C-alpha positions in Angstrom: 150.5 -36.1 -133.9 149.8 -33.4 -131.7 151.9 -30.6 -133.3 151.1 -31.4 -137.1 147.3 -31.1 -136.0 148.1 -27.5 -134.5 150.3 -26.9 -137.7 147.2 -27.8 -139.9 145.4 -25.6 -137.4 146.9 -23.0 -138.3 147.8 -23.5 -141.8 143.5 -23.8 -142.5 142.1 -21.7 -139.5 144.4 -19.6 -137.6 141.7 -18.1 -135.3 140.8 -21.0 -134.4 144.9 -22.5 -134.0 144.7 -19.3 -131.6 142.7 -20.7 -129.2 143.8 -24.9 -128.8 147.3 -24.3 -129.2 147.8 -24.3 -125.9 146.5 -27.6 -125.0 148.2 -29.4 -127.8 151.4 -28.1 -126.5 150.6 -29.9 -123.6 149.3 -32.6 -124.9 152.5 -32.9 -126.6 155.0 -31.8 -124.3 152.8 -35.5 -121.8 153.7 -37.1 -124.5 157.2 -36.8 -125.0 157.8 -37.0 -121.1 155.5 -40.7 -121.2 157.8 -41.7 -123.9 160.9 -41.1 -121.8 159.1 -42.6 -118.7 158.1 -46.0 -121.0 161.4 -47.4 -121.7 162.4 -50.3 -122.3 165.4 -51.4 -120.2 166.6 -54.6 -122.1 169.7 -53.7 -123.7 169.6 -57.4 -125.9 166.8 -56.3 -128.2 166.6 -55.1 -130.9 164.5 -54.5 -133.7 164.7 -56.7 -137.0 164.9 -55.4 -140.9 162.7 -53.8 -142.5 160.6 -55.9 -145.3 159.0 -53.7 -147.3 159.1 -50.1 -148.5 156.1 -48.8 -150.0 156.4 -45.7 -152.6 155.5 -42.5 -152.1 154.1 -41.9 -155.0 151.0 -44.6 -154.6 147.5 -43.0 -155.5 146.1 -45.6 -153.6 146.4 -43.7 -150.1 145.5 -40.6 -151.4 142.9 -41.6 -152.6 141.6 -43.3 -149.7 142.3 -39.7 -147.6 140.2 -37.9 -149.9 137.3 -40.8 -149.8 137.4 -40.5 -146.1 137.7 -36.7 -146.0 134.6 -36.5 -148.5 132.9 -38.5 -146.6 133.3 -37.8 -143.3 133.1 -33.7 -144.4 129.7 -35.0 -145.0 128.6 -37.3 -142.5 129.5 -34.8 -139.7 127.6 -31.9 -141.6 124.4 -34.9 -141.4 126.0 -35.6 -137.5 125.1 -31.5 -136.5 121.2 -31.6 -138.6 120.3 -34.7 -137.1 122.3 -34.8 -133.8 123.4 -31.6 -132.7 126.1 -30.4 -130.7 126.4 -33.4 -129.2 126.0 -35.8 -131.9 129.3 -33.5 -133.4 130.9 -34.9 -130.1 129.9 -38.3 -130.7 131.2 -39.0 -134.4 134.6 -37.0 -132.8 134.9 -39.5 -130.4 133.9 -42.4 -133.2 136.2 -41.0 -135.3 139.8 -41.6 -133.3 139.8 -45.2 -134.3 140.3 -44.3 -137.5 142.9 -41.7 -138.7 141.5 -38.4 -137.7 142.8 -36.3 -140.0 140.4 -36.2 -142.5 137.9 -35.4 -139.7 139.7 -32.1 -138.4 140.2 -31.2 -142.1 136.1 -31.1 -142.2 134.9 -29.1 -139.4 138.0 -27.2 -139.4 137.1 -25.2 -142.2 135.7 -21.4 -142.0 133.1 -22.3 -144.1 132.2 -25.2 -141.9 128.2 -24.6 -139.7 130.5 -26.6 -136.6 131.8 -23.9 -135.3 131.0 -23.6 -132.0 132.1 -26.9 -129.9 135.7 -27.4 -132.8 138.4 -27.3 -130.2 136.5 -30.0 -127.9 135.6 -31.6 -130.9 139.1 -31.8 -131.7 140.4 -33.1 -128.2 137.2 -35.7 -128.2 139.0 -37.0 -131.6 143.1 -37.2 -130.5 141.7 -38.8 -127.4 140.0 -41.4 -128.9 142.9 -42.0 -131.1 145.8 -41.8 -128.5 143.4 -44.1 -126.8 143.7 -46.8 -130.1 147.4 -46.0 -129.3 147.6 -46.9 -126.5 145.5 -50.1 -126.7 147.8 -51.3 -129.7 150.7 -50.5 -128.2 149.9 -52.2 -125.0 148.8 -55.0 -127.0 152.4 -55.0 -129.0 155.1 -54.8 -125.9 154.3 -57.7 -123.5 156.9 -56.4 -121.3 155.5 -52.9 -120.9 152.2 -53.8 -120.1 151.8 -52.2 -116.7 153.8 -49.4 -117.5 151.9 -48.1 -120.9 148.5 -49.2 -118.9 149.3 -45.9 -116.4 151.6 -43.9 -118.8 148.2 -43.9 -121.9 146.0 -43.6 -118.5 147.4 -40.4 -117.1 147.3 -39.3 -121.2 143.6 -39.5 -120.7 143.6 -38.4 -117.7 145.7 -35.0 -119.1 143.1 -34.9 -122.4 140.1 -34.5 -120.2 141.1 -31.7 -118.1 141.0 -30.0 -121.0 138.1 -30.4 -122.7 137.1 -29.7 -119.3 138.2 -26.7 -119.2 
């Protein structure tokens, strides 16, 4: 997720990419290290077959993404207008529980009026998204729950430190 977001930011707002690149690389590296540390030692388990593969040319996901992009663009401008920078940061934490790409796309535009806290807002949204993924993962892997909690807690602490820097 971190490298993908960095590429998107670089393609759409190069100046912002130069400000935030090292933080996203650090988070990527921490994620790789934690992924190597949390592995199921049980070799008897195997993944089942994939039951269905979706058509990559379906229009429904594209329409949903476009709707979320427009909606989050409007909500971002309203949050900034009515609640200031604090509203933008709160919104970034809230959107992390959903798809963060439309939110990030809406705030990295060079024409967007919320240039002050964009880097922090992006880090908060990816932290929130990482927390939600940790919760999902923790519920799915009962045997590794303790390791998952520890690793995702470490990851959140790294996020917080990078937000404060």
